[in-house]
N, C-alpha and C positions, 0 to 999 in steps of 0.2 A: 554392664558398662553405662557409667553415667554418659548420659547425652553431651555432645557439643554442640556448641550454636556458632555455625559459619556463616560468611556474608556473600551475597550472590548478587545475580542480576538477573531481570528477565529478557530471553534471547529473543523476544517473539516481534513480529513485524507492528509495534504500536508506538504512539508518540514520546511514550510515558518512561520507557527503560528503567521498570520500576527497581528499588532495591530491596530486596531478600534477604532473611534469615532461617539458614536453613538447620532444621534440629536434627543431629546425624549422630547415630547409634549402630555401633559395629559396620560401619562401611555402608550403611543404607539412610536414604533420606526418611526420615518419619514424619517430620512436620514441616511446612513452608508457610513462615510467617511475612508481613509486610514488614520492611523495616522502619521503625518509628523515628529515627535521625534522619533518615533519608530527607533533604529539606522540600522537596516539591511533592514528592510522593506519601511522605511522612505515616508510613503505616499501613496505607490501605491498599487492599490487592481487589482485580476484578475476580467476578465468580469464575474464571478460567483457570485463574493461578492460587486461588486459595488453595486447592490441593493439588498441585504440582508433582507430589511426591506420586500421586498415581497414576501419572503418565510418565515419572521416571521408572517407577517399578512397576508397572503394568505385564499382566503376563501376556501381553500381545506383543512387547519387545524382541526385535529380531535381534539375535544374539550370536549367531555365526553366519560366515558367509553361505551361500546359496546360487546351488547350477538348475537352471532350470529343466526338467525333464517331462514334461508337458508340453502341450500347447499353448502359445500366448494368449496372456487372457485369464487362463485358469486356475493360476498360483501353484501349479504343481511345482516341485523342487526337492534336491537334495542337498544336504550338508556335505561343504568342503572346507578345506583348509585354506587358510589366508594366502601361503605360499601357491596353493593351487590357483586361487581365484586370481590373486595377480597375474600370474603367468597366461591365464587363459587370455585375458583383457588384453595385456602387451603381445601376444602372439597375434588375437585377434587384429589389434591395431596395425601391426608391422604388415599384416596381408592386405588391410583396406589402404593405408599409407603407398604398399609398394604398387598397387593396380590403381587406386585414384587421387591420390595425393593425400596430404593432412588436412585439407581442408574438407574431406568428403566425413570428418568425425566434428561433431557439436555438442560442445558442454551446454547444459541447461540448468541453471539456477537462480535463483532468487531472493527471497528473505526469511525462508525458514528458520534461518538464525541471521540475527543483527549485529551477533560481535566484529569487529573488524578484521580480526586475523579468521577465523573460519568464513566467514562471509567471502573474504576476497582470495582468500591466497592460493586459490584454483587457476586464479587468471593467470599467474604468474608461468605455471605449469602449461598452459594451453598453448599461451603465448610462444613458451621455447619448444612446443609439439610442432607450433604451426597451424593447428588447427584452426576452423572459421571461428569468427567470434561472434558473442550475442547482445546483440542489442536490446537491455534489460529496462523495457519501459512500460511496461504492462499496469504500473500501479498510479502514477502522478507525475510522468516526464511533461505531459502539457500543461499542468496546473503551474511545476516550476518555471515555465518557459512564459507562462502567461504575466506570473510573478516579474522574471526577470525585464520582461520588455517595457514595464514601467519604472521600476524599481534598480534595475541591473542588479548590483552586488550589494544593495544597503541591506545591513544586517536587521534580522525580522524581531518586532518587539519582543522584549523579556515576557514573559505570562503572568509573572505580578501586575503589568497593566493592565489587564482584564478586570480585576478586583476594583481597579481604580476608576470604573468607567460610567457612566449614568445611564448609558441606551447601548444594549448589548445587541448585534444581530448574528446568533447563529447560524451561519448561510449554507444550507446542505451540509448537514452534519447531524449524525445520530449519535452525539458525544458521550451519551450513555451508554453506548456498546465500544466505540473508539477513543475515548478522550476521558475519561472519566474524573482525571484529579485536575484539569482545566475546570472542570464543571465547579470543582472547590471555590475556585477564583470566584465563578458566575456568580454563584452561590454568596459569596462575601460583599460581590457587588449589590444584588438585591437586598440584601440587607440594609445597608446604607440607601436604598432607594433607588435603586437603578432598574429601568424596565427592560427586561428580557425577549425576544420576539426571535420567533424561528421561521426561517425560510425553507419549504422542502417541497418535495411531489409529493407527500403523505404525511398525516400524522405520525412520526416515528417515536420508540418510545422517552424521548426527551421532549415529548410536546406537553409531557404532564407536569412540568416543572416551569413551563413558561408564560409568560402574561399575554402573548399573540401569537398564533400560528398564522404565517401566511403561505397556501398552496399554489405553487407554480407548476405552468405545464411544463415537462420534463423537456427538457434541452431550450429553454427559452431564459432563462436566468441574467444573459447580456440584454437581453432586451428590457428587463426588469431594470436592471443597473442604469441604463440609458434612460429610463421612464423619470427614476429615480434625481437624476442629474437635469433633467429637462425640467422639472417644479423645481428643484434647488435653485436654477438660475431664474425661473419666472417670480419666485416670490423669493429673489433677493437673500435667499441665506447662503452667498458664498462667502468665503474668507478672502478680499479680494488684498490685504496686506500678504497673508501667506504665500498667494497666487504669484504676486510680484515679486517674491522674495524665493520662491522655492520651487514654482512649478511650470515647465515652459509646454507652451502649445496648448494652455485653455481658450485662447481668442479663436485659435481653429476649430477645436473641438464644439465651443457655442455657437459659431456661425456657421459651420461645413456639416454639424452631425446631430446636435441635439434638435434642431427644429422639427428633424424627421422624427421623433420619438413622442409626441403627446399623448396625454395619460390614455386619449381614449383609443389611442393607436394600440399603445405597449397594453392595456388592457384586453383587447381582440386577441392579440399574441400571446399572452401569457394565463390568461382568463384568472385573473385578479380583477374584481369590482375595483372603478375609480375612486370611488369612495375610500378605501383601505388603502389605496396606491398612494393617494393624495395624503390620507393622513400619516404611513409609514414614510415618506419623503419627508416633510415638514418636523415629525418627531426626530427624524436623524438632522435634519437640519438645525434645529433649535436644540439640540443637545448640547452641552457644554465638548463632553469629550466620547463622542460614540466610538466602538469598537467593533469591528469586525471580525470573526471567527468563521474563517472559510476552509467547509469540508473538501473533500477530494473527489464526490461524485460525478459532482458537474461538469470535472474537466473530462472524464468518459463519453463524451460525445464528438460527433464531427466538426463541432466549432469550438470545442471543450478549451484550446488553448485561447483563443479569441473571448470565451466567456470570463476567464478567469482574469486576465486584461483588462477587461471591462471594469470589473466589479472592482480591481485594485486601483481603479482612479477615485473611487468614492471618497477615499477620505483626504485625497487633495483639496477638494471644491471646497470642504468645510474647515478645514485645517486642523484635520484631527492629529495630524504628525507632529503638531506643536504644543502638546498637551498631554499632561500627565492622564493617563488612561484612555487615549483616544488612540485608534492605528486599525490596522490590519494583520490579523496572523493565519498565514497560508502553511508554512513550514519554518521549521528553524534547520538552518544548516550550518555545518559546525565541521565540515570538511577538513579545514586549514588550520585546525587545530593537529591535526597527526601529518606525519609524513606517509600518506598512503601509497606513495609510488614504492617506497620500498617494500610492501607485500605485494601490489598489485603487478609490478616489474613490466611495464612497458617495453622496456630497454629489452627485454628477451626476444621481442614481437621484432624478426630479424628484417620481417619486410611485411606490408600491411596485405591483411588475410580478408577476404570476404565477410559481410556482417549479416546475420539472420536477426530478423525482429522477433522477439519471442513471442508477439500477439499473430504473429503469420509462422507457427509451427507446423499446424497441418498443411499449408502449403509445403513448406520446407521438405516434410518429409515425404510428400505424396508425388509434388511437381518439380522441386528444385533439380537441375541437373547441372552438368560442367564444371564439378561432380557433383553427382547425388550425395546426399547424406546417408552414409553407410555405417555410422556408428554415431552413437550417443551416450553421453554420459551426463545423469543426471543427479544432482547433491540437492539437499535441503530445496526442494521445490515436489512440487506432484502434479505436471501441467496436464493430466489426463482429466482431472477437475476443474483446475482452475482457470487453465488456459481458453480463450475462447473458440468456437467451431469444435466442441470436443468431439462431433461427426468424424472430423475432417482425421485431429488429431489420432482416434483410436484404429483410423483406417491406415495410418502410417505407421503408428506403433505394432500392428499384427502382420508387417511385413516379415518374411522369413529371412531377408535377406539383410534386414537392419541388425544390426547387435549393439543391444542397448544394456549398460551398465546402470544400476541405480543404489545407490550411497544412502541409507535411510535407518531411520529408526523404528519404523512398522511396515506392516504389508498395504501399502497406498493403493491405489488404482493404477497408479503406475506403472508401480512397483511389480504389479502381478503380469506387467509385459515385458519385464525385463527377462534378459539373458542371464545376466549373473545380479545378485543384490548382494551388497556389502552392508553390515550392522554399523551404523553410526551411532554415535556417543549423543546424550542429551548437555544441556549447557552445565548441568553440575556435575558432569565428569571430564570439564576440560578449562584450557585456562583461555580466557580472552579479553578482551578490553571494549566498553558499547561507547556509544556517544547517543544522544537523543535527537529526536526530531521536535520534541514537542518540550523542552527546556536545554539550559545550558550546561547541562552536568556532563560529567564524564568520569565512568568508573571502571576498574579493572576488577576483574574476577578469575579465582585461581578455582581449579576443581574441587570440589570438596567431597567426592565420593570416588572410588574406583570405577575404570567403567563396567558398565553390567554386561556379562556375558564377554564374548572377545570384541565388543564395539571398538572402534576406534575412530578419532576426530577428523574431518576432512584434511587438513594439514599431514596428519601422519599416513592418511591414504596416500594424498598426492607424493609425500616423501616417498614410499615402498615403490609407487607405478613410475617416479623419477631415476630409481636406483636400478629396477628390474629394466628400464629403456636404456638407462648409461649416460643420463644427464649428470654432469661434473661440475656443476656450478655449486659453488660454495652456498649460496642460496637454499638449496634444498638438504643441507647438512644443519641447516639452525632447526632450533625448537621453537614451540608456541611461544616459550618467555622471552626465547630471543629476538620473536619477530615483534613482540609485543614491546620488546625495551627499544628496537629501533623506530616504532611508530611515534615514541616520543623523546629520544634523547640522541640530539641535545635537543631541547624543548624548542619548537616552532614559536614563533613571536607571538603566539597566541596564549601560549603555556608559560611564557615568562610571568613571573610572577605568583603562578599557582604553588600551592605547595603539594610540591612531587612524593614526598616521603608519605605523606598522607593519600595521595593515589594510589602509591604502590603497597600501601598497607589494605587496599582495597574500599577505601573511603571516597564518598562520591566530594569531587571536587568540580568547583563552578566556574567557569571562563568568564572573565572579567568583559563588561561592556564599557565601551567610552561614556562619558556623563552626557555628552551632544550625539549620542551614537542616531535618536530619531529625529534630527535634522541632519544629519549627514548621509548624502545621497549618493550613492557609489555608482552613479551612471556617466556615461560620456561626457553628457552635459554640468553634471553636478547637480542638477535638477531632476525631479520627480517630472518622466517624460510621458506627458499626455499625448504628446504628439513625438511619436519614434520614425527618425527618418530612416531609418537602417530596415523598416519594415517594408513588406511591400505594401499591405494596407498602415499606412504612416498613423492613422487615427482608428480609433475603437470603432466600430460597427455589429450591427447585428446580424448574421443570417445563419439560414434554419440546418438542423442537425440533417444526419441522414434520415433518418425514420425508415419504418418498413411499410409495405403492401399489407398491412393487417390493423386491426381496430384499437389495440390495447398496448399502451407502452410498459413493459416489463423494468421494474424496479429491482435487481437482485440485491438487497441490502445486506447489510452487516446485524450478524445474532449476538444479544448478550451472551451468548454460550459457544460459542464456537470463535474461530478465526481464519478466514477463508477454510484450506481444509483441515488446519489443523485441530486438534481435539475431538476428532471425529472417534479418536481410542478412548474416549471417555465415557463408560456408561453413564454415569451419572450426570453427563451433561446432556447427553443424546436424550435422556428422559426428560430433561429440560427444555430440549427445544421439541420434543414431542413428536413431531412429523414434518413431512414437508408439506408444508401449507401453500396454496394459492392466496392472498387476501383481494377479494372484491368487494365494492360498491355493490350494494343489495340491488340499486337501478339498474346498474349491467347486468346481474345475475339474472334479474325479470327479464330483459331482453332476449337473455339468451335460455331461458326456461332450465336456469341452473337451483340449486338449492343447497343450503347450509351442511357441510359434512359428505358431498357427494364424490367421487374420486373424477377427476378430470384429465385433458391433457390440454397445455398450451404446448401449441405448434407453431411454424411459422415454415417458409422456405430451406431451414436448414437442418431441423431437426423437432423431434416431438418429445413431450417430457411430461412425465404422471404427477400429479397433486393430489391433495385434499382439500378443496374447496371451503376457504374462510370466509363469511362475509364479514362486514364491518365498513362503518361511516368513516373510519378513520383514513379510507382509501379514497381518493375522488374519481367519478366517473372518468373512462377512459384510459385509468391506469391499474394494471395487477402487481401486488408487491409480493417477493417472496424472501423469508430473511434467512442467510446462513446456507452452505454448502453443504451437501451430503456425499455421503461415499455412492458409488455404484450399489454396492449391496446392500445399502437400508432404504433403496429406490424399487418401484415394481419391474423396473427394465435398466438396460445398461445403458441409461440416458443420466445427467442431472442438468441444470439450468444452464451449463453452458453449450448445452447441444443448442441452443437458441442464440446464443452471441454469434459476434461477426469477427472478420480477421482484418474489417476496415481500420483503417488509422483514423488517429486525429489529425487535425488543421495542420497543427505544430508539433514538432518534437515526437513524432511515430508513437504517440502513446497509445493505447488500449480505447474502445469505445463502446464497452462492457455494458453502458447504458441505455445506449442508443440502439436499442432493440424493441421492434412491436411483434407482438404476437396474436393469435385467435386462443380461442377457450372452447372447448367441446367434452361432452360426455366423456368418460371412458369407453360407454357400453357401445358406443357410435363408432368406435374404431373397425 
């Protein structure tokens, strides 16, 4: 049979939502390529997606429902039918609700798929059930809060702006692992003569392509931003005309805050030499159109929202927003393009139910009462590895009285603790519609192959559960295509003017932006709010992160070859990751009498995790780095890096503090 070439979209939690071309033969995906007609990704794929067909048709795929027959965590199951699996779930849930109420059931999901329907369709079901709600804030809620406290609902700059800049600060991002297509814009700017600087806690792989690396002490980026502002004011590098027209609160900031952050003090806080700090600030201030690409890692500290808020103030001082190529890109929000409420169905929530923060799942499963969590439904998420304070989470998942259902493609670490496992489709096996948080494109994707085995999509499973429980609302009778249609028809104001025929044909369409969008500030004052009277702290300031009583900050950074715990099912990518390394500065290793290649334990009050020591000058003293998440079966004990992280929350928006963690390190043999 001749191969067919079909369009799809990368479903993973990445800014780019890449366009895919899938070669299909006899109902199987045999090759996955980048779509050269995609205006942003232009046919390029990351190393993870180049052979996505190996994930879709992996021999490790779950292909039928399973019932636990062994102890939790051992992965011992027997096959059952879908009818039996659905009936067991419904019977157990009815028993839980009769004894404890529906709030004793907790849904847990996040970004295993970024498709708008399949990611969000469970919310309507659990609203109707009356279950506890989940605060999904593990990634970057504090980043969004920090941006909004200065810029409100202002639209983020189009990524093409980066290519027009003459000075680019990659701040707290390993773009080579997390944002490769934006790097194309960075390279365009560099060819035109732009200077590229990287600010991070260690020399991540992106450092190889920049002109200057600035290493900042973890959690002190906000002090760095205030120090830059101090120098800008001192050197007269302020765009006063822009300030007078478009900015609220500069005088308060200048008088009340900036005098407290002279270069010598900021150097002591951040670890950056005064000379380099001065050079960076002057370079930023004298550039015509400086641009900041802001990563998410720096928001995952106890001061994360304030840090982002402070950095977001910088472009205003030099008038960068008023110039082509100037500004700051934190994240692109296009949620207003869809009628999302037609999928999330908040109207089905008859009365407010309690909210459980996903970053505190360990507490919820072991300490929460009135009622306790007695049932959990996990879909497109793997909290046993990804969520903080792994030891507490595993303690909860081991509870024999906790009824856990996991809908998954693979036997993840979370699935090993499930009572029922349901096989899930991959993105090539179901329809959906996607938007990006790295560009302004949206794209619809049809299923390009039949489901593998007995796999079903999220929406199909929620329809089965709704039918078995007896929900009669028309919502649960709709197909996935029906839901996609409802999201975009009639078009929202932002979709007006978009070629809807092109969208429904599976081609990327781009949302339009007003010509003056970069100087249209959607805040209560209509200006950039350096002073925000609605905040408890009306002006930006610096305060220290949590830290721990230990000598080394631990950076659990992204890997080029996995995305959170996704792609650990791929032997080819695991080989490239090699092993769970702990990177350490040679001088720190010398003080601990540790050597390259030794097996070591990183530990703190929450847990202990084994690593192989790798010595490198790319990591500064006082910091250790591990890249990528590994499954427990690839580690030497039942713990991974999140056994070390904390359930503490950020200063605003209840985000995770996954980077705000310190550890000590010792030889494995000394245990």
